[in-house]
LOZAVEX-54213 format. One record per atom (N, C-alpha, C): x, z, y. Coordinates in steps of 0.05 Angstrom, whole numbers, padded with zeros to 5 digits, always signed. Each point is the difference from the previous one (the first is absolute). Example, Ala and Ser with C-alpha at 12.3 -4.5 7.8 and 13.67 -1.06 7.14 Angstrom:
2
+00264+00156-00114 -00018+00000+00024 +00018+00000+00024 -00007-00014+00021 +00016+00001+00024 -00015+00014+00022 
//
This chain:
81
+00142-00237+00351 -00010+00013-00024 -00009+00023+00018 -00029+00004-00008 -00008+00027+00015 -00005+00014-00029 +00009+00031+00007 +00012+00016-00005 -00030+00017-00012 -00022-00010+00018 -00030+00020-00005 -00008-00016-00024 +00011-00019-00015 -00019-00012-00031 +00008+00028-00021 +00025+00016+00011 +00006+00021-00019 -00023+00019-00007 -00020+00003+00009 -00014+00015+00006 -00012+00018-00029 +00001-00014-00024 -00002+00010-00029 +00016+00011-00009 +00030+00006+00004 +00014+00008-00004 -00005+00037+00000 -00016+00001+00018 +00004+00033+00002 -00020+00007-00020 -00007-00010-00017 -00008+00009-00028 +00008-00006-00023 +00030+00011+00006 +00016-00005-00023 +00003+00027-00014 -00016+00025+00003 +00005+00016-00020 -00035+00010-00001 -00018-00021+00006 -00028+00008+00001 +00001-00016-00029 +00008-00024-00004 +00009-00020-00025 +00014+00018-00014 +00017+00013-00001 +00023+00006-00023 -00015+00024-00012 -00023+00019+00016 -00013+00018-00007 -00022-00008-00015 -00020-00023-00002 -00019-00007-00011 +00013-00018-00028 +00021-00014+00001 +00015-00011-00019 +00012+00023-00025 +00009+00019+00011 +00007+00033-00014 -00026+00002-00015 -00021+00004+00008 -00025+00004-00013 -00007-00006-00010 -00005-00032-00002 -00008-00018-00021 +00023-00007-00016 +00024+00008-00002 +00018-00006-00023 -00006+00025-00013 +00000+00022+00003 -00008+00024-00011 -00029+00002-00009 -00019-00012+00011 -00025-00001-00017 +00001-00018-00022 +00014-00018+00003 -00006-00022-00020 +00027-00008-00018 +00016+00029+00001 +00028-00005-00014 +00012-00020-00005 +00001-00010+00024 +00017-00038+00006 +00034+00016-00004 +00014-00015-00015 +00030+00002+00001 +00025-00017-00001 -00024-00026+00008 +00022-00024+00005 +00006+00003+00035 +00020-00003+00000 +00008-00006+00034 -00014-00023+00009 +00000-00022-00007 -00010-00017+00002 -00025+00000+00016 -00012+00011-00028 -00036+00007+00016 +00004+00011+00022 +00006+00019-00006 +00009+00021+00032 +00010-00010+00034 +00020-00023-00010 +00001-00012+00019 -00024-00017+00008 -00013-00018-00016 -00029-00014-00001 -00014+00015+00021 -00013+00033-00015 -00015+00010+00018 -00004+00003+00024 +00030+00015+00011 +00006-00001+00022 +00001-00023+00015 +00006-00025-00015 -00001-00024+00019 -00033-00007+00011 -00011+00006-00023 -00036-00007-00001 -00014+00022+00020 +00013+00019+00003 -00013+00022+00015 +00008-00013+00040 +00024-00004-00003 +00014-00003+00027 -00018-00024+00004 +00000-00023-00007 -00015-00020+00001 -00024+00003+00012 -00014+00020-00021 -00032+00000+00008 +00004+00003+00032 +00011+00030+00008 +00002+00023+00011 +00000-00026+00029 +00027-00006-00004 +00011-00030+00020 -00028-00017+00000 -00015-00012-00016 -00010-00023+00020 -00025+00008+00008 -00010+00031+00002 -00019+00011+00011 +00005+00003+00020 +00030+00011+00009 +00001+00005+00031 +00003-00017+00015 +00014-00024-00017 +00003-00025+00010 -00025-00011+00010 -00016-00004-00014 -00032-00011+00015 -00009+00024+00011 +00002+00021+00007 -00020+00016+00014 +00020-00003+00031 +00032+00008+00004 +00005-00014+00023 +00008-00024+00011 -00008-00013-00017 -00004-00039+00008 +00026-00009-00001 +00015+00006-00021 +00025-00017-00006 -00008-00018-00034 +00029-00012+00005 -00005-00019-00020 +00002+00006-00034 -00023-00009-00006 +00000+00000-00034 +00032+00009-00017 +00018-00021+00011 +00019-00005-00017 +00022+00028+00013 -00001+00005+00024 +00018+00019+00011 -00016+00028-00018 -00025+00000-00003 -00013+00025-00015 +00011+00005-00030 +00011-00031-00018 +00010-00002-00022 +00024+00007-00006 +00022-00006+00020 +00021+00004+00012 +00006+00028-00003 -00005+00013+00014 -00001+00031+00011 -00001+00005-00030 -00022-00003-00003 -00011+00013-00025 +00020+00003-00017 +00011-00038-00011 +00022+00004-00023 +00018+00026+00008 +00008-00006+00029 +00024+00021-00002 -00013+00023+00000 -00014+00016+00013 -00010+00025-00001 +00003+00007-00034 -00007-00009-00013 -00003+00002-00026 +00029+00005-00016 +00010-00019+00012 +00035+00008-00007 +00009+00018+00000 -00003+00012+00033 +00007+00013+00001 +00000+00035-00002 -00030-00006-00001 -00015+00030-00013 +00013+00007-00021 -00005-00022-00018 +00008+00002-00021 +00036+00012-00016 +00018-00005+00023 +00022+00004-00002 +00012+00022+00018 -00023+00019+00010 -00001+00017+00030 +00011+00023-00015 +00000+00015-00020 +00014+00023-00010 +00033-00007+00002 +00001-00023-00016 +00031-00011-00001 +00012+00004+00026 -00009-00024+00021 +00011+00013+00033 +00004+00014+00014 -00029+00029+00003 +00013+00014+00012 +00016+00017-00007 +00010+00023+00030 +00019+00010-00010 -00004+00033-00005 +00011+00004-00024 -00010+00026-00018 +00025+00021+00017 -00017+00025+00006 +00026+00023+00015 -00004+00017-00014 
//
């Protein structure tokens, strides 16, 4: 496995911030909708990155789903001190 395919995971905090702004602006309360928004943003950003970097479209979609899921649960995972 080539770990350079995980280029899009660096955008987790950006997707988290954009998702939080969208949720706040449109007053979205559903947890499923928040996950869907984060996953959609992750897929869009990573598909664009995959096309720009010459990787396959499928890898962009896969990394986008992972990025969306990770960004949705980012605050639950990070260590608070």
